[in-house]
GUVO-156037 format. One record per residue: x, y, z of N, C-alpha, C in turn. Coordinates in steps of 0.02 Angstrom, whole numbers, plus 50000, padded with zeros to 5 digits. Example, Ala and Ser with C-alpha at 12.3 -4.5 7.8 and 13.67 -1.06 7.14 Angstrom:
506604971650390506154977550390506604983550390;506424988850354506844994750357506455000250394;
This chain:
553385733256761553615740156752554115740156696;553975744156645554445744456589555075747956611;555625745556584556275748256603556665743056641;556755737256610557135731956642556705726656673;556115728556698555675723756731554975724356702;554705718856679554035718956650553525717156703;553025721456711552515720356762551875723656739;551345719856730550715722656709550165719956754;549705724456774549155722456816548735717056782;548685717356716548245712656680548475705456687;549105704356705549355697656712549035694056772;548735697856818548465694856878547715693656873;547405695156816546685694656811546445687456822;546815682656795546585675756798546785672156862;547205675356903547455671756962546925670957016;546365674757012545835674057061545365668257045;545415665556985544965660156966545195653656998;544735650057029544905643757061544645637857021;544425639156960544175633756918544755630156886;544635624056864545145620056832545035619456757;544725624656729544585624456658545235624556619;545265620356568545865620156526545845625956477;546425628856463546425634356415546255631856345;545965636356306545775634456238546395632456198;546295627556155546835625356111546995630856061;547635631956046547815637155997547525635455928;547225640355897546925639455831547415641355776;547205639955715547625641755658547695649355652;547155652955672547185660255670547685662955721;547705659755781548195661855832548905660955806;549025655255774549695653855747549895659055695;549405661055653549535665955601549685672855632;549295674655685549415681055718550105681255751;550295675655782550955675255814551505675855762;551405672755705551905673155651551965680355625;551395683755619551405690755597551775695155648;551665693755712552005697755764552755696655761;552965690455750553675689055745553995692555685;553625692555628553875695855568553935703355580;553415706255613553425713455627553995715255674;554095711055725554645712355773555315712055738;555395707355692556025706755655556135712855610;555585715355580555635721355538555865727355579;555555728155638555755733755682556485733155703;556695727055718557385725955738557865727955682;557695726155621558115727855564558145735455553;557565738755564557545746055557558005749355608;557965747055671558375749855724559115748655710;559275742655686559975741055670560235745655614;559815746855564560025751255508560125758455533;559655760955573559715767655600560315768255646;560455762955683561025763055730561685763655692;561715760555634562335761055594562415768055564;561845771255548561875777855517561985783355569;561645782855627561705787955680561785784455747;562355781555760562435777555821562335781555885;562595787755887562545791755948561815793555963;561445795755911560755797755921560315791955943;560385786155910559975780355928560135777955998;560765777956017560965775856085560655780456137;560675786956125560395791756173559635791156177;559305790056120558575789256120558375783056159;558735777556147558585771356184558675772356259;559195776056277559325777456348558765781756377;558545786856340558015791256364557365787356374;557175783256324556555779456329556585774456386;557155771056393557215766156447557145769356516;557455775156525557415778456590556725781456603;556395783856550555715786356559555255780656579;555345774856549554945769056567555075766856639;555685767956662555845766156731555415770156780;555305776556765554935780756812554175780656799;553965776356752553245775756739552855774456803;553085769456840552765767656903553325766056952;553435770457000553955769457050553755763757097;554225761057133554095755057173553545756157225;553545761857258553015763057307552335763957273;552325767057213551705767757175551455760957151;551925756657133551755749957109551405745957164;551695745957224551395742157280550725745057299;550685751557308550065754557330549525753857277;549705754957214549215754357160548925747357155;549345742257163549115735357159548675733557218;548875735657278548465734157338547785737657335;547775743857310547135747357304546695744157250;547015741957196546635738957141546285732557163;546625728757207546355722257228546065722557299;545945728657324545705729357393545045725757404;544565726757358543905723657366543955716057363;544395713457319544475706257314544785703357377;545265706957405545585704657468545065704457524;544655709757529544135709957581543635704357572;543455702957509542975697657495543255690857516;543885689757502544195683357520544285682657595;544415688157628544465687957701543795685957731;543255688857706542585687157730542415679857714;542605677657654542485670757634542855665857680;543465667657698543865663357742543535662757811;543295668357838542965668157903542345663757903;541965664057848541365659757842541555652457839;542075650857800542285643857793542545641157859;542925645157896543185642857961542605641758010;542115646058008541535645358052541155638858036;541085637257972540745631057952541115624957977;541785625057970542185619357992542135618458067;542185623958104542155623558178541475621158203;540945622358165540275620158185540145612858168;540585609858129540495602858109540705598258167;540215595058198540345590958257540645584058241;540625582158178540865575458159541625575258150;541945581058149542665581358138543045581958203;543625578858206544055579658265544435586258259;544755588158313545135594458313545695594358261;546025588558255546565587958206546295588658135;545715585558122545415585958056545195593158040;544905596358091544695603358081545295607858064;545835606858102546435610958090546715609858020;546735603458000546995601857933546545604757879;545885604357889545415606957839545455614557835;545495617857893545545625157894546185627457860;546735623957875547375625757844547345625257768;547025619957744546975619057671546515624357639;545955625757672545505630957647545855637757647;546235639057699546605645357703547095645857645;547445640357631547935640357576547605641757509;547025638557497546685639357433546415646457424;546115649157477545805655757473546325661357466;546885660557501547395665957501547905665057444;547885659557409548395658157358548445663757305;547885666257276547945671557226548255677957255;548075679657318548355685657349549105684757359;549305678957384550015677557395550395677857329;550085675257276550405675357210550555682557188;550065687057197550165694057178550715697257219;550705696057285551215698957328551915696357311;551965690057294552615687157277552865690057211;552405691357164552605694557101552865701557113;552505705357155552745712057173553415711657209;553465706857253554085706157292554675704557246;554555700557194555095698857148555335705057110;554875709757097555065715957063555495720257108;555265721357169555615725957214556185722657252;556275716157243556855712757273557475713157229;557375715457167557955716257122558415721757149;559015721757124559515726457149559295733657133;559225737957182559015744957168559535748557126;559305752357077559755755957032559715763457041;559245765857082559185773057093559125774357169;559275780457191559195782057263558485780957288;557985782357245557285781357265557135773957278;557385769657234557285762457243557655759957304;558255762657316558645760657375558285762657439;557985768657439557615771057498557015766557511;556655764757458556075760257466556305753557494;556855751057468557125744557491557295744957566;557625750257586557825751057656557225751657703;556705755157680556125756457723555625750757725;555555747057671554995742357667555195735057653;555825733657640556015726857621555835721757674;556045723057736555905718357790555155717857805;554815723557803554085723557815553725719257764;553895720157700553585716257646553735708857655;554345707357673554535700357683554115697157738;554015700857793553615698257848552885697557829;552625702357790551925702057768551795695857727;552225694557679552135688657635552215682257676;552705682157720552825676057760552235674557807;551975679757839551415678657886550775676757849;550695679357789550105677557750550155670357724;550765668257708550865661357683550845656257740;551135658157797551175653457853550905656757917;550255657157923549965660357983550045655958044;550055659058103550155655258164549525651458184;548965654958191548345651658212547755654058170;547705651758108547155654158065546475651958090;546455646458128545805643858151545515647958208;545935651558246545695655358303545505662458285;545955665958251545815672858233546065674258162;545655672558111545885673358042546025680558022;545695685358054545795692358035546515694658050;546835691558100547525693458117548015691958060;547845686958019548285685157963548345690757912;547795694657906547785700057856548025706657884;548105707057950548275713357981548935716457956;549475712457949550105715457924550025718557855;549615715357812549505718057745549145724757748;548645725357792548285731657801548735737157827;549185735257874549645740157902550115742857848;550355738257804550795740257750550435745057702;549815743457685549435747757639549315754557670;549135754857734549025761257768549655765357770;550215762057781550865765457784551035768657717;550915764957663551055767657596550565773257578;549935772557600549435777757586549595784257622;549815783657685549985789657723550555793457691;551045789757665551605792957632551385796157567;550935792757530550695795457466550285801757474;549935802357532549495808157543549875814357566;550515813457583550915819257603551045823657543;551065830157554551175834857499551855833657465;552355831657504553025830557475553035824657428;552545820157433552545814257389552395816057317;552115822057305551945824157237552485828357205;553065828657237553625832257209554265828357223;554615826357170555215822257177555795825557139;556395823157153556985825457118557195820257066;557355822657006557535818056953558155813956970;558635816957006559235813157023559095807557073;558495807757105558305802257150557975796557113;557545798157064557165792957030557505790556966;557945794756937558325792656877558945797056870;559495795056902560115798956897560355799556825;560215794556783560435794856713560105800556676;559445801356685559095806956653559335813656681;559455813856746559685820056778560365822256752;560775817456729561445819056707561505819756631;560935819256595560955820156522561155827356506;561655828256463561875834956445562015835356369;561765840756339561915842356269561835836256223;561245833356223561115827456182560965829356110;560935824356067560745825455997560025822955986;559655821856041558965819456036558505825356017;558115824455965557645829755944557115830755998;556935836956010556425838556060555755835356038;555455831156081554835827756062554285832556041;553975831155984553405835155961553575841555926;554225843055917554435849255884554675847755813;554455851855766554655850855696555335853955681;555525858955720556165862355708556735858155736;557355860155720557945856355739558175858155810;557725857355858557895858755928558045852055961;558585851755999558765845656034558705846756110;558715841156146558665841456219559345843156248;559385848856282560015850956313560105847256380;559595847556423559605843856486558895843356513;558815839456566558165838156596558135841456664;557565844556680557495847956744557525842856801;557805844956857557855840456915557195839956953;556725844356939556085844456975555565840356937;555255835656971554735831356942554105831956985;553555833756953552915834156989552495828056971;552155825257021551725819457011551005821557020;550595820356970549885822156975549515816857016;549085818957062548755814157107548155810657075;548275807357018547755803456985547945796156985;547515791956957547595784656964548255782056938;548475784256878549085781556848549715785456867;549645790456911550215794456936550655797156879;550365801056832550775803956779551265809056807;551845809756773552375814256795552435820256749;552495826156779552605832256741553355833456736;553615833256674554335833856662554475840156623;555075843056634555285849056598555945847556563;555945848356496556555847556457556795854556436;557445855556439557745861856416558025860756346;557825865156299558025864356230558685867756214;558965865956157559595868856135559515876256117;558885878556110558755885656095558655889756158;558755886656217558705890156280558005890356310;557505887656274556815887756299556655881256336;556125881556376555905875556413555305872456378;555275865856381554715862056351554445857356405;553815858256421553505854356475553075848756446;553125842856477552745837056454552425833556513;551875830056498551575825556546551745818456524;552115814856566552305808056550551805803256582;551435799656539550905795156563551115787956552;551005783856603551145776756597550505772656603;550555766256589549995761556593549425763456546;549585767256494549085769256444549395769056375;549005766956325549225766956256549005773556224;549485777756206549325784456180549305784756104;549325778956071549315779055998548655781855971;548095780356004547455783055982547435790655992;547705793056048547745800356059548165803656005;548705800355986549135803055933548755803555867;548355798455851547965798455789547445804155790;547145805355848546645810655853546975817455841;547575818455869547925824755858548115825655785;548295820055752548445820455680547815822255641;547255819555663546615821055630546445828555638;546585831255697546455838455708546915842755664;547535840455654547995844155610547735844255539;547485838555515547205838155448546585842555443;546165842455495545565846555496545735853955492;546255856055528546465863055525546705865055455;547045860355421547275861755353546675862855306;546155858855316545555859555275545195866155290;545135867855355544775873955373545165880255357;545835879655350546245885555333546095888055263;545785883855221545635885855153545015890255148;544655891055205544065895255206544235902155234;543785906855226543895913655251543735914255326;543375909355354543175909655424543755907455469;543765910155529544315908855576544165902655618;544105896955584543975890655619544635887055632;544725884555694545345880955710545225876455769;545505870355765545465865655822546145865855857;546145868555917546775868955954546965862055979;547595860155970547815853555989548525853856017;548805848056032549465847656062549805841256038;550445840556053550835834856029550755828956076;550685822956047550675816656085551205812156055;551665809756098552225805656074552215798956111;551925793656081551935787056113552655784456116;552825781356172553495778456181553445770856184;552895768156160552785760956164552045759756177;551855753556188551145751956199550895753756268;551335755956314551125757056383551325763756411;551595768256371551805774756398551905779756342;551965786156360552075791256310552095798256341;552285803156300552335810156321551775814156289;551495818856328550985823456303551235830556317;551235834756266551455841656276550995845156326;551305848456374550925852056426550635858456396;549975859356403549645865256375549635870756428;550065875656420550095881256468549545886256455;549355889956507548875895356500548155893256495;548015886856508547315884556505547055882956575;546405883056582546075881856646545515876756636;545495871356677544925866856673544275870556691;543745869356654543115872856668542865871156738;543025865156762542815863356830543135867956882;543745870356867544085874856914543685881356923;543365883756870542955889756875542365888456921;542065882556915541505880756959541735880157032;542325877157041542605876257108542745883057141;543015887657102543155894357128542505897757151;541975896857113541325899857132541085896757198;541155890257206540975886957269541365889857327;542015890957317542435893657370542245900857387;542065904757337541845911657350541195911757390;540735907357372540095906957408540205904757480;540665899957490540815897657558541135903257599;541565907257567541885912857602541375918157623;540865919357581540335924157598539955921857660;539785915357661539425912557719539845913057782;540495911657775540945911957833541015919057859;541025924057814541085931057835540455933457872;539875930857850539245932857883539185929757952;539435923657960539395920158025540095917658045;540515922158070541215920258087541245914758140;540755914458184540775909558239540605902458217;540275901858159540055895158137540605891158104;541185894258092541735890658060541655890457984;542135887257951542125886857878541615881657856;541145883557812540655878657787540975873557742;540705867557743540975862157701540785863157628;541275862357584541155862857512541035855857485;540435854657461540245848057437540515846857366;540705840657353540905838757286540295838157241;540375838657175539805838057130539415831657139;539765826057151539425819657160538995819857223;539235823257276538845823757338538225828057327;538295833557291537725837757276537195833857236;537435829857189536995825857146536605820757186;536955816857227536625811457264536195814157322;536375819957348535955822957401535265824757375;535215826257310534565827657280534235821357252;534645816757226534375810857194534085805757243;534455804257296534245798857342533565800057373;533405806157398532735807157426532175806057374;532295808157312531795807257260531695799857243;532235796057244532185788857230531815785257287;531925787557348531575784557405530825786157403;530665792057378529955794057374529565789457327;529895787157273529535782857225529705775457237;529985773957295530095767057317530555763057270;531095766257249531605762557211532005758357260;532005751757250532305747257299533075747657298;533355746857239534085746757234534335753357205;534515758057248534725764657225535405764457191;535785759057202536445758557170536395756457097;535825753557078535735751357009535485757256966;535915759956925535735765956886535175764556836;535095758356817534575756756768533875757756797;533825757856863533185758856896533025766256908;533485770656889533355777856900532895780356844;532305782656861531845785156809532115791556777;532005792256712532255798056675531955804556700;531295804956717531025811256743531365813456807;531555808656850531905810456912532585813456897;532945810456850533605813156831533545820156801;533025821156761532915827856732532765832956787;532385830856837532215835456892532845837356931;533265832356945533895833756982534335838556942;534395837256877534805841556834534535848656833;533885849356827533575856056825533695859856889;533635856456946533745859757011534475861857020;534935857556999535645859257005535825865056959;535535865256900535665870756854535395877356882;534815876956915534515883056943534935885857000;535295881457036535715883557092536395886157070;536575885057007537235887056982537165892956935;537555898356945537515904056899537685901956827;537315904656779537435902756710537925907356675;538245911756713538715916556682539415915956711;539585910256741540255909556771540805910356719;540735906856663541235907256610541235914156577;540635916856567540585923456535540945928856575;540875928556641541215933456685541975932656682;542205926356679542925925156675543205927956610;542855926956555543085929656490543085937256492;542585940256523542545947556529543125950256570;543275946956626543805949256671544495948556639;544575944056591545215943156558545295947556496;544805951956484544835956356425545045963356446;545475966456405545715973156420545185978356404;544825977356349544315982156329543745978356294;543235981956274542645978856244542815975456178;543275978456139543475975456075543795968556085;544245968256134544575961756147544075956756174;543615959056216543095954556243542685951556186;542505955756137542115953256080542505947956041;543165949056032543575944255996543635937656034;543715938156100543775932156142543135928056140;542565931456146541915927956145541805924656077;542005928156023541925925255957542385919155949;543005919655973543455913855970543175907956009;542875909556066542575904156107542005900756069;541585904656037541015901856000541255897455943;541745899955905542025896155849542355889655874;542745890355928543125884655954542655879155979;542135881156017541655876156042541295872755984;541115876655933540765873755875541205868655839;541835870455827542295865955792542415859555832;542575860255897542725854455938542115850055948;541515853055950540895849155958540775844855896;540865847855837540755844055775541265838455768;541905840055781542435835055776542315829455827;542135831355888542005826355940541435821755921;540925824555888540355820455866540565815655811;540975818055765541185813955708541595807955731;542075809155776542525803655797542265799955858;541695802155886541405798755944541815799756007;542035805956019542455807456076542035807456140;542235803656190541865803156252542255805956311;541995804756371542325806756433542435814356435;541925818156413541995825456411541715828756474;541995827156532541785830456593542175837056601;541985841156650542255847956655542995848156671;543265842856701543985842656714544385840956652;544045838256601544375836356539544305841756485;543945847056501543845852456453544235858656477;544725860656437545155866256455544965872356414;545005878156444544865884356408545445889256419;545665892456365546175897656370545815904256378;545805906856439545415912856453545685919056419;546315918856397546605924656363546415924956289;546235919256260546035919156189545325916756179;545045913056228544375910356221544345903456189;544915900656169544915894156136544855888556187;544515883156166544455877156209544845871456177;
């Protein structure tokens, strides 16, 4: 975790390997790359030293801001739960492997009870070693002295439990009799963290709990991120929202010296330098298109990387994910069914993936596809049939109706529809040129008041 403690999931990738392969010998190219990194690091250090001499107060405050933002990248409870969920399948696989190995040893009639116990103990140690290594690394992070109320609360609630989990996993009482009991404390800890994460209150925190230093920032000389004008950060809002996605990004609000609020999405565990380059490309594209008489424009936002693992993204207000429009239609249809049959209760609203597989799986079974999980075995005609049926069941005017409802009169509706057409055309061409992927409906935002995407 950046902010005093370095912790990356990628460091644990090799710990599951039980091979004794020697690492590759460093090559001349590796030595040259390392030398270049050292030179670059020294250049950056000299730049910071020079800037610190010229504007000591500003550089000190910026370093403080970045350090505290990195601290809240991944809170201690998010760190533990995220790591356990990431390695859940590996833990389950090793538990199953251990049970098989113990069964084999117990069935071996040539071994004495003492030999069986010694062999099972050694197999247990080898199989659980990577898991124990990960838990000990996590424990070393959260065993450090807590610096915020949130860290102190985590320490008070989970310190002893974590200590017992690691100890029982390292030194089980009777692994030969009931190996599943050795993993039980770890499962209990994961369930406990999951239950807390699923509570509505877990998605809203106070800044003075997770970073008192940020909460107490007042009248700084730090320029407002992503703003070209001379606006500085006056103070930081005490309210922090956590989005329920994989990397747990935080929604932060900065108050500017001009009295206005500036909202950002703070993302961790991601390198935002590529996003920043794309936004710069859109800015250049807009400059080129501004020279024409047509009203072409690529709407974009500010991206401010704070290092290789975190950064700020300007929050785009007034936009709606296109998937939300589809979800609202599903809810309206479910409400109609419920009103017609009040005694039947509320009908279940299926997710898009459930709708897709409910149509796909029967068709795959009809043509005797053996492994339905292997997407390479899905015939293209079947996929086209599923897509056609789903399109027929979905109204093709959901977005058109939303744009109409957000228009005051016919003239404004015409302008909004034209803006939408231009915006989709521009973003489609740009997306094709730069190879932009991951364009699902939750990643596509539309401003219903202007029609821009």
